[in-house]
N, C-alpha and C positions, 0 to 999 in steps of 0.2 A: 812198825810203828814208828814218826814221830813223837816225841820226848815234850810235847807239852799241856798245860792243863784245858782245860771243854771254857767257852766262851761265858762272857756274863749272862746272856740269856739260856745259854743253859744251868748256870747256878744258879738262877733265879729261879728256875722250874724246880729245881730240886730242893729249893730254902735252907730250911733248917734239918733236912735228912741227912743231909751230906755236905758236912763240911768240905771247904773248897783246901784243906792241907790232905784231906784223904784220898782224892783223887792225884793220883802217879802218873799217869798219861791220858791223853782226851784227843782226840780227834773228829775235824766236822764234816761229817758225811754227808748234807745237802743245805744249802746256802742261799735258797728261795726266796721270792718275798713271799708267797702262798706260806710256804713247807718249809720248817729248818729242821734239820736230825745233826743229834752228834754222839760219839756213845768213847766212854770213859772207862776207866779201868783202878781200882782202889786193889786193897791189898788183897781181900777175898770175895771181890763181884764185878764183873763186866757191868756197866750202867747205861740203856740205852735212851736217847732223851729226844724227843718230839714237840714238835710246835707248832700249828696251825691258824689258819688266819679265820677259819668258822671253826672252829671248836676247842674245847679244854688243853694247853699241855698237858703233856702225861708223861710216864718214864716205869721203865722196864729192867728190873734187877736180873740179872743173871750169875748165879755164884757159881765160881774157879773152882768151886770140889767138884759139880755136876762132870765138869770139861772133864778136870783127871781124872777124874774115877771109870771113864767111859765116854763110848759114843763114837762115830764115826765122822772119819777125817776126807773134807773134801777140798779141790785145788779152785783157787778161783781162775775163772780165764781170762783175768787181765790180767793180772799181777802176778801168778801161777805161786803164789802162795797158799802154804795150805793152813786150811780153818777148820776149826774140829767141833763138830758142832755141838750142843750146850745140852739139847736138847732130843731126846731120841722121835718126837712124833714127826713124820713122814708124811704127806709133803709141808713143807714150811720153806718162807724165808728167811733172808738173814743177811749180815753183811760184812764184808770183810772187811778186815779191821787193818789190813796194811794199805789198801787205796779206796777201802770205805764205798765200793761198789757193790748195788740191791742186789740179792740172788736169791731164785730161787731154787732146794733143793726138791726131785722129784724120788718118787719112793723106793724107785732103782738107784738113788744117790746120782741123777744123771741134774746137774748141775748149770742152769743159763740165765742168764743177766733179765733182772727185773728193771732196774734203773743202771746202765754200763757209765761210766766215768768217761765223759765224752773229750774223744784225742782235740788237741789244739786244733784250730783250722787254721788253715794257710790260708794270708789276707792275698784276696786275686787282682790280679794286675789290671789295672783299669786300660782298657782296649785304645791303644794312642791313632782317634784318627785323622789321617793327614789330607788336606784337603788340597783337591786338584786347580794348581795353575791357571787362570784366568785372569786376560785383559783387562782392561778397562770398560765397565758397563757404557753401552750406547742405547738413548731411546728416541726414535724420530729425530737422529740427527745432533741430540745434546748428549757430550760425554759426562761423566757423574763426575765429581774433582769432590777433591775433599781437605779439608784444613784442620789445624785446632785454635782455636780464639782464647785469650786466657779469660776467665772471671774474678770477680771480687776473691780474692784470698790469695790469691796465681792459683786458683786450682783451672784445669785444662778442660774445654769441652770440644769435642768430633766434633765437624757439623761437615754437611753432605752438600752440593747441589750441584746440578746441571745448569751445561755452560753450551753455546755450538762454536766459541773461542776460545779461547785461549787466555784467564782471566789473569789479573795481576796476582792472585795467589791464588794456593791451593795446587794437589795434584790431582791425574788422573788417577782411578782407582774402580776395583770392581765391585759388583753390587753387597754389601755388606747385611750376611746373613738376619731371617728375620724383621727383613725390610720390604715392602713392596712402594712402586710407584703409583703418585698420584699426581692428578692434574686439576690446577685451578681452572677452576669454573669459566671465571670472568675474564682472566689475560690465557689461559691454557697453556701454562709451563707448566713443566714435571717439574714434582718433588716428590722422595723419599719420606716417608709413615714407617712406622710400625707396624707392623701385622702382628693378628691375633687369632685364633682357632682356626677354623678352615681357612682362612687367607692365607695363612702363613704353609698352609701346604699347596696352596694353587702355585702355579708357573706364571713367570714374572715375564713380563708383564700383557701375558696370556687371558689374566682376568679379567672382561669389563669389571665386574661388583669391586675389584678390590682401587677403583677410583673414584666412587659413588659417596666415595664420606662426604656428607656436608662438613661443613668449614665456616667459619666471622670471617665475613668482611674486616679485616685487620686495619685499611685501610681510612675510614670511619674515627680510627683512633686520629687528634690533629698530630703530624711530625709523620707519620706511617703514609710511606709513598709505594708502589706498584714495590720496586728493586726490594725497599726496606724488608717488604711482605716478606716475598721471594727467600730469603733469608732465615726471614724467621720460620718460614712453614719451612726450611730446608732442616732448621736443629730440633721441629719437634712443635713451634707454634703456632698450632692452629687455632686457636680459641681461644677469645676476652682470660676464661679463666686461668691458661697455658699462662700469661701474661702474668697472673699474681705469682707466679712459684718461684720467679725471676727477682735481682733487683736491678735499679733502672740501669744499674752503670753496666752490669752484665745485659742487659738489654742490648743498652747503646752497642756494645763491642758485638753482639751477634748480627745486631741490623748493619754495623758498616765497624769491619774489623780493621779498618785501617785508623777509626778514631778520630777523622777528620773534623767533627763537629762535637766534638766531650761529652759529656754525660747529657745526649739530648733527651734521653726519655724523662732524665729527673728533671732538666727544665721545663719541658710542657705538661709532664706529670701525662703519663702515658698511661700508669697504673690505674691514675681513678678516673682515669676515663676510663679501661677495660674494664673496671669495677661497678660501674655507670651503666656501660652495654651489658654487661653479665645481669646485670640485676634486670635492668630492661629486657633482657629475652627470655630470663625464667620467668614473670609473671605476664608476657605475652604469651607467656606456653610452647616457645621454641627451641 
């Protein structure tokens, strides 16, 4: 047994009955949330201390003289050390002082585990999933493209958009995981949106329900035309409330990646207009 004193909680249970200087050795047997136990040795006795959340703490003394005078010796099945029974009453439960295993000793001196010391578990190596290579995703003649745009503070955001012709910027890409294809009811142009629940498990674009999500008409906002709306939709901005989550200069860069009109969203107060439309929609019950 490693030479060390009992923990503070065990000494608090012993109180004034046992001075800390009397304890020569100590071993923590259990250190759970609802149950703690430890065993210590003085020159004259072993002391088993137990503390439970829903019961008063207690300790039990076992005079060393009883162990020396007699008692059978059994072997701990966990660490193979010898343990002398300090009381002759069988069957009974004991603790191995060397490893702390909770043991049960039958009338025939058969030793079994009550609470073995668990072996350290080996961490599982996460299984690496290698995605299958795929080419650019295409929907009804429109090829999916992606590019990164700079937002306020230098933060980069990746956007996706469909195009029938080679755009000025952006590269063809595969369908990103967790997205489905939507179709603008007014323009008929496809766009990507995040999937959720059963929609994420559906095959794309074979599930018509994936295209039925109602979106707000962003072109009602002064300064947003069909082309700007398409780019905003591709970035996941499909409702008036979505516009309120971005800064004006971020919205300007998403709608016009080449920044040809500067901070147009700020000058034309897109967010103020979106807030007004969102409020009207709320009270209209749409």
